N, C-alpha and C positions, 0 to 999 in steps of 0.2 A: 566533569561527569559526576552525577550523583546516583546513588542507588535508592530507589523508593520501593518500599515493601507493599506488595499487593495484598488482597484480602485472603489469599491462601498461603501467605508467607513467602512467595516468590519475589526475589529482588529484581526490579526492572531498572535497566540503565537508562538514565535520562540526561540529555544534553541541553543546557539552557544558554543559548547564545544571545548576548546583548539584552540582559534581563530588564534593563531600563528603557527598552524600546517602546515606540509609540503604539504599537499594535502587535498582538501575539499571533503567530502562525504556528500551528501544531502539525508536525509531519509524521506520518505513519508509513513505514516502508512495506515492501511486499516480500513474498517468498522467492527464493531462500536467501535473502539479502540482509542488510542492516541499514541504520540511519546514514551510513557513509555514501549511499547512492545519491543523496541530496546535496553533495558537496557544493556543486555549482549554483544551486538555488539558495543554499544557506549563505554563501558569499554575497550573492546579489541582494537578498533580503536584508541582511545586516548592514550592507553598504547603504541601503535605502532607509535605514533607521528602524527596521522592524525587530521585534523580539522573536526568536525562533526557538521553539521547544521541539526536540526530536527524541524518539525513543528507539531502543532496540527491543523488539518483541521478545517474549520469553523463548528461550532456546536459540536466540540469535545474538550476534555481536557480543557484548559484554554483560548481557543479562543472564540470570540464573537459567539452568536447564533442568526443570523438574521433569519427571517421567509422565506427568499428566497435565491437563489443563490447556489443551491446544484447540479447544472449541472456540468459535467466534464469540460466544457469550463470555467465556472466561477472559479471552484476550481483550474484549471491550471493557470488562471489569478492571483489567490492568490499567487501561487508558483512563478510566474514571478515577482510579486511585491517584494517578499522576495529576489529573486535573484538580482534584480536591486538595492534594498535598501542596500544589503550587498556587492554589487559590485563583485559578484561571477563570476568566469570564469574558464574554463578548469576543471570542477568538475565532479565527478561521481554521477549520480542520481540513487537512489535505491527506488523502489516502491514495497510495499507489498500488495497483494490482490487488493482492490479498489485503493490503492495508486499506483499500477502498471498501472492501466487503466488511472489514472490521469496523471502519468508520460508520457504515450503514447500520451495523448491529448496535453500535453505541447510540445512534440516533433513536433506535427502537427501545433498547433497554433502559436508557437514561433520559428519554424525552429530549435528546439533543442538549443536555445540560451544558450551558456556557457557550454553545456554538452559535455564531451569528451568520456564518457562511460555510458551505461545504464545497470542496473542490475534489472531484474524482478523476484520477489519472490512470488510464488503462485499467479501470477497476474490474476485478474478477468477480463480477456480480451481474445478475442475481445468482447465477449458478455457473461455476467454473466447468463442471462436468454436466452432461446432458441428464435431465430429469424428466419424469412424466409431466407434460404440459410446458416444458422448456427444452425444446429440441436443439438449442444452440450450445456451442462450447465443445470441449473435448469429449470423446466417448469415454465410458467407464474403463474400457480396456486401455486406452491411451494413458489415463491417469494411473491405473494400476501398474502399467509398465514403468512410469516415472517412479512410483513408490518402490517397485522391485529393483530398479537401478540404484535408487538411493540406499537400499538395503545391501547391495552387493558391490557397487562401484560408484560411490558418491563423487569422487573426483571426475569421473567421466560425465556424470549427470551435470555437475557444475560447468564443465567445459561445453557440453552441448547447449545448456541453457544460455550461457553467456553469448554464444554465437547466434542463437535464435532471437535474442533481444532486439537486434538491429536490422533495419532495411537498408540503411546507408552503409557505405564502406568506411570503416574506421581502422586505426592502427592496431596492430596486434597487441600493443601495450594497453590500449583501452579495453579490448576484449579480455585480456589477462587481468586487468584491474577488477572488472566485474566478476570474473571467475574467482579471484582471490577473496572478494567480499563474500561470495557464496560459500567458499571453502571455510570461511571463518565461522560459519554457523555450526551448531552441534548436529550430529547425526540424528539424535532423538528429535530435535526441533524440526529438522528438515523432513523427516519421515512423518511425524505425527501431524504437522500442519498441512502436509500434502494430503493426508487422510481427511482432514477438515475441508480442504479445497474440494476434494472428491464428493464429500457427503453433505456439506452444508447447502442450505437453500435460503437465499436472502430476499425472496420475492415479497414477503410481508414487511421486511425492513424498508423497502422502497417507499411504501405508503406512509411511513412514519417521518419522512423528511419534510419539514415545514419551514426551511430557511432557503435563501437564494442558493442555487446549486449550479455549478459549472462542471460539465463533463468533457474532458479533453482526451481524445483517443487518436491512435495512429491508424491511418488508412491501410497500412500494410502489416498490421498486427497479426501474427500467426499464432499467438498464445491465447489472447482473448479476442474473440471475433467482434467485428463491427456490429453484428446483430445484437449482441449483448449491450453495447453502448446505446444503441437505438432503443432497446427495451428499457434501459435506465431512464433515458430521456422521456419516453412515453409514460413512464410510471411515476415520475417525480414532477408534480405540477410546477410549471413556470421555469423548469430547468433549461439551461442553454447547452447545446451540444456543439462542440468545436472539433473538427477533424483536421489533423495534419496529414495530408494525402501521402507524403513521402516518408512518414515515420512508422517504425515498427512498435513492438511492445515497450521497448526501453525509451519511451517518449521523452523522459527527462534528460536524455543525452543525444538521441539519434540525430535530431536537427536542433542542436542546443540553442542557437541564437533565435530561431523562429519560436521554439517552445518557450524560452524565457520571456519573450515579448508577449506572447499570448497569456502565459501564466501570470505575469505582473499586471496585465490588463484585467484578468479575472480577480486578482487580489484587490486592486484599487477601485474597481467598478462599484 
């Protein structure tokens, strides 16, 4: 793990697996988690000879926890600093949930610098909460309730969220694993990035994607609706939408074998 300083002085934790690999895959996690959620994809990718770069977003994992800077623009700036520092080029960017929205903002703010392919996993885009002209997603009250719970009983929030991730039955140990990853986040990062999820609008970002794009979504996702995935597909020219009918929001693990097969096909296509 290395710490790379962003443009506002925040240190971002960066994990560079197999740096001599044949092709770079850049992984961006979602709220309120860390790079650890990609454990089984990192193992698979490195076994296949890929270089994998993963980050902990500010306020999460082992990155710094500043009191500000949780907008998508700033978090995409953090990603840009990592890309420049590591001299990455011609890489595949993968964003899960909020990480998908941040990846889309990166495509807008930095003209997709270095990205040759985009893979969106259960992406919380273009709007996690309902906005005028975008009636899909959580209501403002639902997101405000999440923020309120984060402010008063974050352990309960993490427990609730870890259970809502899955449509399939998993061991209590797996659910606890995701809960513990969520608990490893800072309170500040959890709350302020939830505010960003509520307020940000990525509709303009979708039109800035000009690379091959794969959208992989769970048919039983109760956190990010299928209508949002369809809107992503309609708004990104030439994109491919793949639905796993039996998976929930935690698509990276819910049907692990099926997901990994589809994910690797998206990487290699």
